[in-house]
RODO-2510 file (C-alpha; in nm, 4 decimals, decimal comma):
residues 460
     n   res          X          Y          Z
     1     m     5,6930     8,3596    -4,5923
     2     k     6,0540     8,3491    -4,4647
     3     l     6,0926     8,7255    -4,4669
     4     p     5,8298     8,7989    -4,2074
     5     r     5,9859     8,5490    -3,9654
     6     v     6,3311     8,7175    -3,9943
     7     s     6,1745     9,0582    -3,9349
     8     a     6,0031     8,9326    -3,6225
     9     v     6,3323     8,8033    -3,4743
    10     v     6,5126     9,1274    -3,5546
    11     a     6,2383     9,3274    -3,3901
    12     a     6,2537     9,1180    -3,0786
    13     a     6,6277     9,1661    -3,0506
    14     v     6,5899     9,5435    -3,0891
    15     l     6,3160     9,5803    -2,8350
    16     a     6,4628     9,3509    -2,5583
    17     p     6,7124     9,6080    -2,4073
    18     a     6,4450     9,8701    -2,3928
    19     v     6,2251     9,6401    -2,1999
    20     l     6,4823     9,4921    -1,9566
    21     f     6,6885     9,7925    -1,8478
    22     p     6,4055    10,0271    -1,7545
    23     t     6,2583     9,7486    -1,5450
    24     a     6,5840     9,7043    -1,3437
    25     a     6,6099    10,0737    -1,2795
    26     s     6,2603    10,1067    -1,1601
    27     a     6,3121     9,8096    -0,9285
    28     s     6,6080     9,9710    -0,7636
    29     e     6,4341    10,2982    -0,7206
    30     a     6,1055    10,1516    -0,5884
    31     p     6,0526    10,1617    -0,2022
    32     k     6,1002     9,8353    -0,0169
    33     p     5,8051     9,6714     0,1396
    34     t     5,7739     9,7061     0,5169
    35     g     5,8926     9,3950     0,7021
    36     i     6,1080     9,2622     0,4308
    37     s     6,4882     9,2607     0,4912
    38     g     6,7025     9,4012     0,2354
    39     p     7,0504     9,2953     0,1451
    40     d     7,3145     9,2854     0,4392
    41     t     7,4793     9,6209     0,4219
    42     g     7,6140     9,6314     0,7957
    43     s     7,9151     9,3980     0,7927
    44     d     8,1557     9,6820     0,8710
    45     s     7,9556     9,7948     1,1786
    46     a     7,9679     9,4407     1,3237
    47     k     8,3479     9,4336     1,2838
    48     d     8,3720     9,7560     1,4856
    49     t     8,1536     9,6243     1,7783
    50     a     8,3560     9,3097     1,8541
    51     p     8,6690     9,4949     1,9684
    52     e     8,4645     9,7198     2,1930
    53     q     8,3099     9,4226     2,3659
    54     g     8,6598     9,2690     2,4183
    55     d     8,7891     9,5908     2,5650
    56     a     8,4975     9,6019     2,8157
    57     q     8,5673     9,2495     2,9388
    58     e     8,9367     9,3231     2,9785
    59     q     8,8514     9,6311     3,1792
    60     r     8,6261     9,4273     3,4095
    61     d     8,8873     9,1646     3,4596
    62     r     9,1509     9,4252     3,5342
    63     a     8,9370     9,5927     3,7902
    64     e     8,8742     9,2582     3,9627
    65     v     9,2413     9,1709     3,9711
    66     e     9,3216     9,5169     4,1073
    67     r     9,0687     9,4594     4,3870
    68     i     9,2237     9,1189     4,4658
    69     l     9,5673     9,2815     4,4767
    70     a     9,4505     9,5473     4,7200
    71     e     9,2915     9,2879     4,9541
    72     s     9,5798     9,0432     4,9505
    73     p     9,8640     9,0872     5,2041
    74     a    10,1429     9,2989     5,0560
    75     e    10,3961     9,0490     5,1779
    76     s    10,6596     8,8502     5,0005
    77     w    10,4995     8,5221     5,1116
    78     s    10,1610     8,6029     4,9464
    79     r    10,1371     8,4111     4,6247
    80     v     9,8065     8,5761     4,5425
    81     h     9,9603     8,9218     4,5639
    82     e    10,2435     8,8125     4,3448
    83     g    10,0155     8,6463     4,0858
    84     a     9,7914     8,9537     4,0665
    85     e    10,0807     9,1863     4,0069
    86     k    10,2037     8,9608     3,7230
    87     a     9,8600     8,9325     3,5597
    88     l     9,8117     9,3116     3,5623
    89     k    10,1334     9,3482     3,3681
    90     g    10,0121     9,1034     3,1046
    91     t     9,7435     9,0802     2,8378
    92     a     9,3680     9,0329     2,8631
    93     a     9,4226     8,6641     2,8315
    94     d     9,6663     8,6700     3,1278
    95     l     9,4039     8,8512     3,3388
    96     r     9,1353     8,5963     3,2492
    97     h     9,3774     8,3051     3,3120
    98     f     9,4655     8,4361     3,6573
    99     l     9,1030     8,4722     3,7524
   100     e     8,9735     8,1488     3,6136
   101     v     9,2669     7,9113     3,6697
   102     e     9,5334     8,0384     3,9077
   103     l     9,3521     8,2334     4,1789
   104     d     9,1865     7,9395     4,3625
   105     g     9,5132     7,7462     4,4060
   106     l     9,7057     8,0495     4,5042
   107     r     9,4369     8,1410     4,7654
   108     k     9,4499     7,8011     4,9284
   109     s     9,8276     7,8211     4,9459
   110     d     9,8157     8,1643     5,1105
   111     n     9,5410     8,0492     5,3549
   112     r     9,7537     7,7591     5,4723
   113     l    10,0555     7,9808     5,5245
   114     l     9,8573     8,2483     5,6972
   115     t     9,7095     7,9935     5,9336
   116     a    10,0559     7,8755     6,0204
   117     r    10,1655     8,2317     6,0950
   118     i     9,8592     8,2894     6,3168
   119     h     9,9423     7,9673     6,4993
   120     s    10,2923     8,0891     6,5753
   121     a    10,1791     8,4175     6,7226
   122     g     9,8568     8,3059     6,8922
   123     g     9,7599     8,2184     7,2441
   124     p     9,6673     7,8709     7,3643
   125     a     9,3158     7,8679     7,2198
   126     v     9,4331     8,0151     6,8825
   127     k     9,7123     7,7588     6,8554
   128     a     9,4775     7,4700     6,9228
   129     a     9,2189     7,6008     6,6713
   130     a     9,4835     7,6604     6,4064
   131     r     9,6317     7,3129     6,4400
   132     a     9,2843     7,1600     6,4056
   133     a     9,2230     7,3645     6,0951
   134     i     9,5525     7,2668     5,9283
   135     n     9,4795     6,9030     5,9958
   136     g     9,1247     6,9453     5,8639
   137     g     9,2187     7,0618     5,5135
   138     d     9,1397     7,3642     5,2928
   139     d     8,7798     7,4033     5,3940
   140     a     8,8625     7,3884     5,7610
   141     i     9,1383     7,6436     5,7081
   142     a     8,9050     7,8743     5,5274
   143     e     8,6530     7,8464     5,8098
   144     f     8,9244     7,9123     6,0688
   145     l     9,0299     8,2279     5,8937
   146     k     8,6736     8,3407     5,8591
   147     t     8,5380     8,2814     6,2123
   148     g     8,7411     8,0284     6,4134
   149     q     9,0397     8,2491     6,4782
   150     y     8,8277     8,5247     6,6254
   151     t     8,6418     8,2871     6,8606
   152     a     8,9804     8,1458     6,9758
   153     r     9,1202     8,4946     7,0160
   154     a     8,8328     8,5958     7,2375
   155     e     8,9043     8,2935     7,4566
   156     d     9,2686     8,3862     7,4811
   157     e     9,1811     8,7466     7,5676
   158     d     8,9440     8,6288     7,8360
   159     r     9,2094     8,3991     7,9723
   160     a     9,4655     8,6774     7,9719
   161     r     9,2211     8,9033     8,1648
   162     v     9,1691     8,6319     8,4261
   163     e     9,5422     8,5719     8,4544
   164     a     9,5993     8,9487     8,5052
   165     i     9,3372     8,9536     8,7814
   166     l     9,4999     8,6571     8,9443
   167     a     9,8431     8,8183     8,9316
   168     d     9,7254     9,1480     9,0870
   169     p     9,8391     9,1574     9,4545
   170     k     9,5284     9,3578     9,5424
   171     t     9,2970     9,0833     9,4310
   172     g     9,0921     8,9501     9,7223
   173     p     9,0633     8,5847     9,8250
   174     g     8,7164     8,5357     9,6794
   175     v     8,8098     8,6644     9,3326
   176     r     9,1383     8,4773     9,3446
   177     k     8,9630     8,1426     9,4059
   178     g     8,7105     8,2077     9,1333
   179     a     8,9827     8,3037     8,8825
   180     e     9,1800     7,9862     8,9527
   181     q     8,8725     7,7731     8,8846
   182     a     8,7891     7,9609     8,5640
   183     l     9,1408     7,9061     8,4274
   184     q     9,0948     7,5345     8,4633
   185     g     8,7999     7,5433     8,2195
   186     g     8,7461     7,6563     7,8632
   187     a     8,5985     7,9545     7,6857
   188     a     8,2551     7,9216     7,8451
   189     e     8,3939     7,9082     8,2008
   190     l     8,6203     8,2089     8,1394
   191     r     8,3375     8,4146     7,9927
   192     h     8,0999     8,3174     8,2797
   193     f     8,3557     8,4182     8,5412
   194     l     8,4222     8,7615     8,3829
   195     t     8,0603     8,8513     8,3192
   196     a     7,8661     8,6825     8,6020
   197     e     8,0912     8,5779     8,8945
   198     l     8,3490     8,8548     8,9065
   199     p     8,1286     9,1445     9,0074
   200     k     7,9760     8,9599     9,3044
   201     l     8,3070     8,8110     9,4208
   202     r     8,4753     9,1512     9,3975
   203     g     8,1957     9,3092     9,6081
   204     d     8,2378     9,0506     9,8786
   205     d     8,6179     9,1011     9,8823
   206     n     8,5778     9,4795     9,9008
   207     r     8,3523     9,4449    10,2085
   208     l     8,6093     9,2166    10,3736
   209     k     8,8890     9,4627    10,3034
   210     l     8,6816     9,7500    10,4317
   211     s     8,6241     9,5581    10,7622
   212     q     8,9962     9,5022    10,7951
   213     l     9,0795     9,8674    10,7363
   214     m     8,8103     9,9710    10,9770
   215     s     8,9489     9,7424    11,2488
   216     a     9,3070     9,8683    11,2133
   217     g     9,2305    10,2319    11,1376
   218     g     9,2005    10,5396    11,3485
   219     r     8,8932    10,7348    11,4331
   220     a     8,8533    10,9045    11,0955
   221     v     8,8994    10,5708    10,9036
   222     r     8,6422    10,3935    11,1292
   223     e     8,3859    10,6679    11,0769
   224     a     8,4264    10,6818    10,6971
   225     a     8,4115    10,2973    10,6697
   226     g     8,0992    10,2891    10,8814
   227     r     7,9226    10,5354    10,6527
   228     a     8,0139    10,3217    10,3471
   229     l     7,8733    10,0111    10,5104
   230     d     7,5603    10,1918    10,6123
   231     a     7,4975    10,2945    10,2458
   232     g     7,4634     9,9193    10,1694
   233     t     7,5875     9,9326     9,8052
   234     d     7,8934     9,7993     9,6312
   235     e     7,9522    10,1386     9,4832
   236     a     7,9744    10,3037     9,8239
   237     v     8,2218    10,0464     9,9462
   238     e     8,4312    10,0802     9,6336
   239     a     8,4285    10,4561     9,6591
   240     f     8,5584    10,4293    10,0191
   241     l     8,8360    10,2012     9,9121
   242     n     8,9372    10,4144     9,6111
   243     e     8,9134    10,7613     9,7700
   244     g     8,7576    10,7807    10,1114
   245     f     9,0058    10,5674    10,2916
   246     a     9,3092    10,7790    10,1737
   247     k     9,1396    11,0924    10,2908
   248     a     9,0498    10,9485    10,6298
   249     q     9,3933    10,7911    10,6679
   250     f     9,5512    11,1326    10,6203
   251     e     9,3517    11,2735    10,9106
   252     d     9,4514    10,9835    11,1327
   253     d     9,8202    11,0136    11,0267
   254     r     9,8235    11,3793    11,1277
   255     v     9,6897    11,2898    11,4731
   256     d     9,9540    11,0170    11,5169
   257     i    10,2276    11,2556    11,4047
   258     l    10,1209    11,5014    11,6661
   259     r    10,1490    11,2278    11,9252
   260     v    10,5080    11,1499    11,8113
   261     i    10,6002    11,5142    11,8458
   262     a    10,4554    11,5310    12,1997
   263     d    10,6192    11,2031    12,3094
   264     k    10,8979    11,2688    12,5553
   265     e    11,0683    10,9511    12,4446
   266     s    11,1082    11,0764    12,0885
   267     s    11,4580    11,1941    12,0022
   268     s    11,5286    11,5319    11,8450
   269     y    11,5804    11,3681    11,5064
   270     t    11,2412    11,1941    11,5271
   271     v    11,0647    11,5157    11,6304
   272     e    11,2229    11,7042    11,3466
   273     a    11,1199    11,4537    11,0874
   274     a    10,7654    11,4383    11,2314
   275     q    10,7293    11,8208    11,2119
   276     k    10,8401    11,8080    10,8470
   277     a    10,5805    11,5399    10,7717
   278     m    10,3164    11,7449    10,9462
   279     d    10,3719    12,0278    10,6961
   280     g    10,3472    11,7934    10,3934
   281     n    10,0644    11,6249    10,2096
   282     a     9,8937    11,2903    10,2596
   283     e    10,1681    11,1029    10,0772
   284     a    10,4384    11,2602    10,3004
   285     a    10,2425    11,1779    10,6139
   286     r    10,1935    10,8145    10,5097
   287     h    10,5533    10,7787    10,4196
   288     f    10,6675    10,9093    10,7561
   289     m    10,4348    10,6796    10,9482
   290     t    10,5157    10,3649    10,7487
   291     v    10,8797    10,4106    10,6453
   292     e    11,0611    10,6872    10,8389
   293     l    10,9103    10,6457    11,1834
   294     p    10,9962    10,2739    11,2218
   295     r    11,3517    10,3449    11,1246
   296     l    11,3794    10,6444    11,3588
   297     r    11,2213    10,4435    11,6419
   298     a    11,4683    10,1646    11,5889
   299     d    11,7603    10,4107    11,6142
   300     d    11,6133    10,5584    11,9342
   301     n    11,5744    10,2091    12,0835
   302     r    11,9320    10,1230    12,0190
   303     v    12,0529    10,4401    12,1846
   304     k    11,8276    10,3624    12,4873
   305     l    11,9561    10,0056    12,4993
   306     s    12,3148    10,1231    12,4995
   307     r    12,2539    10,3500    12,7951
   308     l    12,0857    10,0786    12,9955
   309     m    12,3713     9,8445    12,9117
   310     d    12,6331    10,0862    13,0358
   311     a    12,4561    10,1509    13,3630
   312     g    12,3288     9,7916    13,4263
   313     g    12,4621     9,4923    13,6143
   314     p    12,5981     9,1717    13,4709
   315     a    12,2589     9,0235    13,3798
   316     v    12,1465     9,3487    13,2181
   317     r    12,4641     9,3762    13,0185
   318     a    12,4398     9,0098    12,9014
   319     a    12,0746     9,0466    12,7933
   320     a    12,1443     9,3733    12,6101
   321     g    12,4441     9,2135    12,4297
   322     k    12,2287     8,9270    12,3102
   323     a    11,9681     9,1706    12,1772
   324     l    12,2285     9,3593    11,9840
   325     d    12,3906     9,0437    11,8495
   326     a    12,0547     8,9345    11,7112
   327     g    12,0721     9,2351    11,4802
   328     t    11,6993     9,2947    11,4503
   329     n    11,4744     9,5743    11,5613
   330     e    11,2335     9,3176    11,7125
   331     a    11,5074     9,1836    11,9404
   332     v    11,5979     9,5326    12,0620
   333     e    11,2304     9,6174    12,1247
   334     a    11,1722     9,2922    12,3115
   335     f    11,4660     9,3670    12,5436
   336     l    11,3325     9,7152    12,6221
   337     k    10,9761     9,5869    12,6881
   338     e    11,0588     9,2627    12,8861
   339     g    11,4180     9,1636    12,8798
   340     w    11,5558     9,4679    13,0679
   341     a    11,3171     9,4375    13,3598
   342     k    11,3889     9,0614    13,3938
   343     a    11,7672     9,1058    13,3802
   344     r    11,7488     9,3961    13,6342
   345     a    11,5506     9,1727    13,8701
   346     e    11,8233     8,9053    13,8378
   347     d    12,0986     9,1632    13,9297
   348     e    11,8984     9,2798    14,2298
   349     a    11,8457     8,9215    14,3502
   350     a    12,2170     8,8513    14,3200
   351     a    12,2992     9,1650    14,5170
   352     a    12,0620     9,0548    14,8030
   353     k    12,2395     8,7191    14,8717
   354     p    12,4351     8,6960    15,2070
   355     g    12,8038     8,7971    15,1754
   356     n    12,7561     8,8962    14,8067
   357     g    12,6860     9,2649    14,8149
   358     t    12,6781     9,4184    14,4807
   359     g    12,6984     9,7752    14,5923
   360     s    12,9265     9,9715    14,8194
   361     g    12,7725    10,0580    15,1545
   362     n    12,8192    10,0854    15,5345
   363     e    12,9026     9,7636    15,7153
   364     t    12,9160     9,7098    16,0914
   365     g    13,0131     9,3744    16,2319
   366     s    13,0869     9,2228    16,5727
   367     g    13,1367     8,8624    16,6899
   368     t    13,2566     8,6262    16,9583
   369     g    13,4009     8,2793    16,9255
   370     t    13,5674     8,0014    17,1238
   371     g    13,8497     7,7750    17,0374
   372     t    14,0903     7,5215    17,1892
   373     g    14,4305     7,3960    17,0949
   374     t    14,7376     7,2086    17,2081
   375     d    15,1048     7,2649    17,1619
   376     g    15,3755     7,0129    17,1482
   377     s    15,4060     6,9712    17,5345
   378     g    15,0481     6,8710    17,5800
   379     q    14,9700     7,1973    17,7593
   380     q    14,6935     7,4096    17,6518
   381     p    14,8141     7,7748    17,6484
   382     q    14,5296     8,0129    17,6315
   383     t    14,5201     8,3082    17,4049
   384     v    14,2505     8,5626    17,4571
   385     q    14,1057     8,6970    17,1344
   386     p    13,9570     9,0465    17,1164
   387     a    13,6136     9,0654    17,2562
   388     g    13,4749     9,2213    16,9360
   389     l    13,5553     9,3476    16,5893
   390     t    13,3990     9,6494    16,4282
   391     e    13,4322     9,7234    16,0507
   392     t    13,2979    10,0221    15,8712
   393     t    13,2888    10,0769    15,4897
   394     t    13,1336    10,3765    15,3299
   395     g    13,0318    10,4039    14,9675
   396     t    12,7575    10,5121    14,7329
   397     g    12,5187    10,2360    14,8348
   398     t    12,3947    10,1187    15,1719
   399     g    12,4327     9,7849    15,3441
   400     t    12,4349     9,6189    15,6898
   401     t    12,6333     9,3162    15,8066
   402     a    12,6045     9,1695    16,1602
   403     r    12,8706     8,9173    16,2652
   404     t    12,9313     8,7241    16,5827
   405     g    13,3040     8,7332    16,6373
   406     s    13,5359     8,4952    16,8218
   407     t    13,7047     8,4674    17,1586
   408     g    13,8826     8,1629    17,2876
   409     t    14,2034     8,0038    17,4093
   410     g    14,4747     7,7988    17,2489
   411     s    14,7187     7,8565    16,9667
   412     t    14,4573     7,7519    16,7219
   413     g    14,0877     7,8090    16,7416
   414     t    13,7621     7,7572    16,5660
   415     g    13,4946     8,0210    16,5591
   416     t    13,1377     8,0203    16,4555
   417     g    12,9264     8,3099    16,3559
   418     t    12,6269     8,4264    16,1506
   419     g    12,6004     8,7237    15,9163
   420     t    12,3307     8,9071    15,7303
   421     l    12,3767     9,1492    15,4394
   422     a    12,1177     9,3798    15,2978
   423     a    12,2114     9,6025    15,0013
   424     t    12,0295     9,8161    14,7465
   425     g    12,1447     9,9715    14,4189
   426     t    12,1409     9,8959    14,0427
   427     d    12,4640    10,0521    13,9342
   428     g    12,6482     9,7176    13,9252
   429     l    12,9249     9,8258    14,1599
   430     g    12,7992     9,7196    14,5097
   431     w    12,9163     9,3632    14,4815
   432     e    13,2745     9,4698    14,4276
   433     a    13,2650     9,7012    14,7296
   434     g    13,1101     9,4337    14,9494
   435     g    13,3787     9,1873    14,8522
   436     a    13,6472     9,4375    14,9324
   437     a    13,5076     9,5060    15,2731
   438     a    13,4933     9,1362    15,3550
   439     a    13,8551     9,0948    15,2508
   440     l    13,9568     9,3907    15,4616
   441     a    13,7825     9,2474    15,7699
   442     a    13,9483     8,9051    15,7247
   443     g    14,2858     9,0642    15,6898
   444     a    14,2356     9,2731    16,0098
   445     a    14,1438     8,9525    16,2042
   446     l    14,4609     8,7785    16,0854
   447     v    14,6763     9,0686    16,1957
   448     v    14,5236     9,0749    16,5422
   449     a    14,5658     8,6960    16,5831
   450     a    14,9301     8,7173    16,4790
   451     r    15,0002     8,9977    16,7316
   452     r    14,8428     8,7983    17,0136
   453     r    15,0427     8,4856    16,9336
   454     s    15,3557     8,6998    16,9409
   455     t    15,2604     8,8468    17,2801
   456     g    15,1923     8,5023    17,4266
   457     s    15,5271     8,3679    17,3267
   458     t    15,7080     8,6553    17,4884
   459     e    15,5164     8,6097    17,8141
   460     s    15,6006     8,2433    17,8360
***
């Protein structure tokens, strides 16, 4: 009974490998059911994917830092630029640290410094806006750099334009007044003046200027200005001022130059310069009329004054001397227009006074007189004076003197008489000749009286 049990155990031991091993082999070779995961055999592939993902992130970070570097100011003061350059030279971790940690602080620092630089170089409006931003903090600074600075710059540009208009000497009174008022306001007032007020004010000033040119201009200028006004548009008036006036002025200048050439009072130098200008262009003609002709006329006037001074009497010479001493063209011109005639009249009036001839002439005089006297013995010896005295003086002028001479008795006598002198001439020499004639007549009378006293003494 024990033997069969042993045989059964031995049989089981012998048959067990044959049963187990074929089963394992067939399990490994059998197809896997759909939807059931097999053992993890991809661990090596996962290890290869992780480095690829890290490289892609680094590339993205690097591209972003490079963009930031390109947009930041390439200046030594830019901390963003400096930090970006440093990060690009480092590792992926350095790039990530720059973007996530450093960039914001560096940007704020650069913004503050940039705002300060804009403040230093900006106009009034930019300076005011920059100061307000700096005082307002990082957000205000960022807003200033984004929009505020450009609004302030526009205001400064408008202000500069208005100031330039005001500084232009050609600016009319209406535009000038409007510009001054705009400068007292802010950005809105400046913009309104430039866009709304300026065109109208300029049109009004142009019409005023046209009227002034029309009043002072010659025939060609008046006709061209009239046509511009008749057109009734700002464009026509502006076209006249910009082009039409110069063309019409050239025509009038040529007419005036021809008058200078034909004027007998023009010196040879003036005529020569006028002929040269006549052959030139509009600029040459205008230069002659506005610059050369006044100077040439002044020279001609001084020459004319000198001639009148040399030939004139005392009053003329005195008035001419005052004009020359004044040293201005206006003084010389005033003398020629009014002063010379007035001074000449004074010289002629002085020459017409009795006994004060101012020109040499012919004088004829006669007179009678009476006189009495006593000598030491109480007797009254009588001395007969000549019955008449005739004097004749001949010169370049003409004059007449009538005298009542003297006859009487005694060693001394008193005579009375009347005289009249009429003289003409403006050479300034008649009064010297008249004085000489009077002296000569007086001397002759004294000689005759002396001779008669001598004769009376001998007879007694």
